[in-house]
C-alpha positions in Angstrom: 27.8 -9.2 253.8 30.8 -11.4 253.0 34.2 -9.7 253.5 37.5 -10.7 251.9 40.5 -8.8 253.1 43.6 -8.6 250.8 46.4 -6.9 252.7 46.8 -8.9 255.9 50.3 -9.4 257.2 52.0 -12.3 259.0 55.5 -13.0 260.2 57.7 -16.1 260.5 60.0 -16.2 263.5 62.6 -18.2 261.7 63.0 -15.5 259.1 63.3 -12.6 261.6 67.0 -12.4 261.2 66.7 -11.7 257.5 64.1 -9.0 257.9 64.9 -5.4 259.1 61.8 -3.3 258.9 62.6 0.4 259.3 59.8 1.4 261.7 60.1 5.0 263.0 60.2 3.4 266.4 60.5 6.6 268.3 57.0 7.4 267.2 55.4 4.1 268.2 54.6 3.2 271.8 56.2 0.1 273.2 52.7 -1.2 273.9 51.8 -1.0 270.2 55.0 -2.6 269.1 54.5 -5.4 271.5 50.9 -5.9 270.3 52.1 -6.2 266.7 54.8 -8.6 267.7 52.2 -10.9 269.4 49.7 -10.8 266.5 52.0 -11.0 263.4 53.1 -14.7 263.9 49.7 -15.7 265.2 46.8 -17.2 263.2 44.3 -18.5 265.8 44.6 -16.8 269.2 44.2 -13.2 268.0 43.6 -13.2 264.3 40.6 -15.5 263.8 38.7 -14.0 266.8 39.2 -10.5 265.4 38.0 -11.6 262.0 35.0 -13.3 263.5 34.1 -10.3 265.7 34.4 -7.9 262.7 32.6 -10.2 260.3 35.6 -10.9 258.0 35.3 -14.2 256.2 38.7 -14.5 254.6 42.2 -12.9 254.9 44.7 -13.1 252.0 47.9 -13.4 253.9 51.3 -12.0 252.9 54.7 -11.8 254.6 55.1 -8.6 256.6 57.5 -5.8 255.6 60.1 -5.8 254.3 59.4 -9.3 253.2 62.4 -10.6 251.3 63.6 -7.1 250.2 66.1 -6.3 252.9 69.8 -6.4 252.1 70.1 -10.1 251.5 71.8 -11.9 248.6 69.9 -13.7 245.8 70.7 -17.3 247.1 69.3 -16.4 250.5 66.3 -14.8 249.0 65.5 -17.8 246.9 65.8 -20.1 249.9 63.7 -17.8 252.1 61.0 -17.4 249.5 60.5 -21.2 249.2 60.6 -21.6 253.0 58.1 -18.7 253.5 55.7 -19.9 250.8 55.7 -23.5 252.0 55.1 -22.2 255.6 52.2 -20.1 254.4 50.7 -23.0 252.4 50.6 -25.1 255.5 48.8 -22.4 257.4 46.2 -22.0 254.6 45.7 -25.8 254.5 45.0 -25.8 258.2 42.3 -23.1 257.7 41.1 -23.5 254.1 37.8 -21.6 254.7 39.5 -18.6 256.3 42.9 -17.9 254.6 44.4 -17.6 251.2 48.0 -16.6 250.3 50.1 -14.2 248.3 53.6 -15.5 247.5 56.8 -13.9 248.6 59.2 -13.6 245.7 63.0 -13.4 245.5 63.1 -10.3 243.4 67.0 -10.3 243.7 66.8 -13.0 240.9 63.9 -12.1 238.5 64.0 -15.5 236.7 63.8 -17.3 240.1 61.0 -14.9 241.2 59.0 -15.9 238.1 59.6 -19.6 238.7 58.6 -19.3 242.4 55.5 -17.4 241.4 54.6 -20.3 239.1 55.2 -22.9 241.8 53.3 -20.9 244.4 50.2 -20.5 242.2 50.2 -24.0 240.5 51.4 -26.2 243.4 50.4 -24.2 246.5 47.2 -22.6 245.3 48.3 -19.0 246.0 46.3 -16.1 244.5 49.1 -13.9 243.4 52.2 -12.3 245.0 53.0 -9.3 247.1 56.3 -7.3 247.0 57.3 -4.4 249.1 58.1 -1.5 246.8 61.6 -1.4 245.3 64.6 -3.7 245.7 67.5 -1.6 246.9 66.6 1.1 244.4 65.6 -1.1 241.6 62.0 -0.7 240.3 59.6 -3.0 238.5 59.7 -1.0 235.2 63.2 -2.2 234.6 63.5 -4.7 231.7 64.9 -7.5 233.9 61.5 -7.8 235.6 59.7 -8.5 232.3 60.0 -12.2 233.2 57.9 -11.6 236.3 55.3 -9.6 234.5 55.0 -12.3 231.8 54.5 -14.9 234.5 51.8 -12.8 236.1 50.0 -12.6 232.8 50.4 -16.3 232.0 49.1 -17.3 235.4 46.3 -14.6 235.5 47.2 -13.5 239.0 47.8 -10.0 240.4 50.9 -8.4 241.9 50.2 -6.4 245.1 52.7 -3.6 245.4 53.1 -2.8 249.1 55.2 -0.1 250.8 57.9 -1.0 253.3 61.3 -1.6 251.6 64.3 -0.1 253.3 64.6 3.5 251.9 66.4 3.8 248.6 67.4 7.4 249.1 67.3 10.3 251.5 64.4 12.7 251.4 65.3 16.0 253.0 61.6 16.8 253.4 61.6 14.1 256.2 64.5 15.7 258.1 63.4 16.6 261.6 60.0 15.2 261.0 60.3 11.4 261.5 56.5 11.1 261.9 56.2 11.7 258.1 58.2 8.6 257.4 56.2 5.4 256.8 52.4 5.0 256.6 51.6 8.6 257.4 52.9 9.9 254.1 56.2 8.8 252.6 55.3 5.2 251.9 52.2 6.2 249.9 54.3 8.7 247.9 57.0 6.2 247.2 54.7 3.4 246.3 52.4 5.6 244.2 55.5 6.9 242.4 56.7 3.3 241.8 53.3 2.4 240.3 53.6 5.5 238.0 57.1 4.3 236.9 55.5 1.0 235.9 52.7 2.8 234.0 55.0 5.3 232.2 57.6 2.6 231.6 55.2 0.9 229.3 54.9 -2.3 231.4 51.1 -2.5 230.8 51.6 -1.9 227.0 54.0 -4.8 226.9 51.9 -6.9 229.3 48.3 -5.7 228.8 46.7 -8.5 230.9 48.9 -7.8 233.9 47.2 -6.5 237.1 48.8 -4.4 239.8 47.1 -3.8 243.2 47.8 -0.8 245.3 46.7 -0.5 248.9 45.7 2.5 251.0 43.0 3.7 248.6 45.5 3.5 245.7 48.4 5.4 247.2 47.0 8.8 246.2 46.7 7.9 242.5 42.9 7.7 242.0 42.7 11.3 243.2 45.3 12.5 240.6 43.8 10.9 237.5 42.8 14.1 235.7 46.1 15.8 236.5 48.1 12.8 235.2 46.4 13.2 231.8 46.7 17.0 231.6 50.4 16.9 232.5 51.1 14.0 230.2 49.8 16.1 227.3 52.5 18.7 228.0 55.4 16.2 227.7 57.7 15.5 224.8 58.5 11.8 225.3 60.7 9.5 223.3 58.2 6.7 223.7 54.5 7.4 224.1 52.0 5.3 225.9 49.3 3.5 224.0 46.7 5.1 226.2 46.4 8.1 228.4 47.8 7.5 231.9 44.4 7.6 233.5 43.2 4.7 231.4 45.6 2.3 233.2 44.0 3.2 236.6 41.0 1.1 237.1 42.0 -1.4 234.5 45.6 -2.6 235.1 46.0 -0.8 238.4 43.5 -1.6 241.1 43.1 -0.3 244.7 42.2 -1.6 248.1 40.9 0.2 251.1 43.6 -0.9 253.5 44.2 1.6 256.3 41.9 4.3 254.7 38.5 3.9 256.1 36.9 7.2 255.2 33.5 6.7 253.5 34.2 9.9 251.5 37.6 8.8 250.3 36.1 5.4 249.2 33.3 7.2 247.4 35.8 9.4 245.6 37.9 6.5 244.6 34.9 4.6 243.2 33.9 7.7 241.2 37.4 7.9 239.7 38.3 4.3 239.0 35.0 2.5 239.3 33.5 0.1 241.8 35.0 -2.9 239.9 38.5 -1.7 240.7 38.4 -1.3 244.5 38.6 -4.1 247.0 38.3 -4.3 250.8 41.3 -4.6 253.0 42.3 -4.0 256.6 46.1 -3.9 256.9 46.0 -6.3 259.9 47.4 -6.1 262.5 48.4 -2.5 262.0 44.8 -1.3 261.6 41.5 -2.3 263.1 39.3 -4.9 261.4 36.2 -3.3 263.0 37.0 0.2 261.7 37.7 -1.2 258.2 34.3 -2.9 258.1 32.5 0.2 259.6 34.1 2.5 257.0 32.6 0.5 254.1 29.3 0.1 255.8 28.9 3.8 256.4 29.2 4.7 252.7 26.3 5.8 250.6 27.3 3.6 247.8 24.8 1.2 246.3 24.4 -2.3 247.7 25.7 -3.7 244.4 28.9 -1.6 244.6 29.4 -2.4 248.3 29.1 -6.1 247.5 31.7 -5.8 244.8 34.1 -4.0 247.1 33.5 -6.2 250.1 34.0 -9.6 248.3 32.9 -9.7 244.7 35.9 -8.1 243.1 38.3 -10.3 245.1 36.3 -13.4 244.2 36.6 -12.5 240.5 40.2 -11.2 240.4 41.8 -13.7 242.8 39.3 -16.5 241.8 38.3 -17.1 245.4 35.4 -19.4 246.1 34.3 -21.2 249.3 37.6 -23.0 250.1 41.2 -22.9 249.2 40.6 -25.8 246.8 38.4 -23.8 244.4 
């Protein structure tokens, strides 16, 4: 089985001063934090051997959280995006059979973000872009981001919406329970909510060919499809969607398996959104490549569906062939 993994992080030491990920550090061991610090900037000593041992052929690399979405100004974000994308392009060029790239975008300047997306796809050969949730409380359903959505449509590449931006507001439900912050719960709720803002904001009605990818088995949304529709029918809205909310899941909104390796959850997601709308991911180095592969291989899905999830859908949606020059 060929495996292509879509949500695989890396870091750039030169940008460390412009990144401030808000890990709940008191809940992570020093050993684990040190392990991530070794693996994030590495491509050959740890990353490729783990890929080989797990049977993963290609990683699609993206700048680790919070990417360029910490509290930096637009000019710095523009410079950092160009630097990060050129850096990643050199890494991919050194390992054209093993790596592809998602662009980092300066979302502080939507027009510049659209331009950098175009440069990254046309000149650097990237397969789309990844952003980390909101930008200081601004969300991608806002009209100023229509330039970015139009560029994604024109280039026929997806946008991966990942958690990890510094918090936009204070959730009292997290008070006294810091373990709920982050990947355990709050990031999925925040990112799934952001995706629903995009749906309900009519982004996919204005940009019907745009594609949004959500990690972590769709950030809860595949399992809420029927309720989204039933509750939508109770609403009195100023502007209605062209389709029922569930219709955007599996068509415009796709999912990956990153960090959720339960065969039952994968089967449920496939039953809800279809095998054409789910793709394999690990969430390296924060999750185990071996467990990610084992989770897919333990499912009772058909061989055809497993092939789609493991590599076929990524090959189709990201136009991935045998080398980065395809």
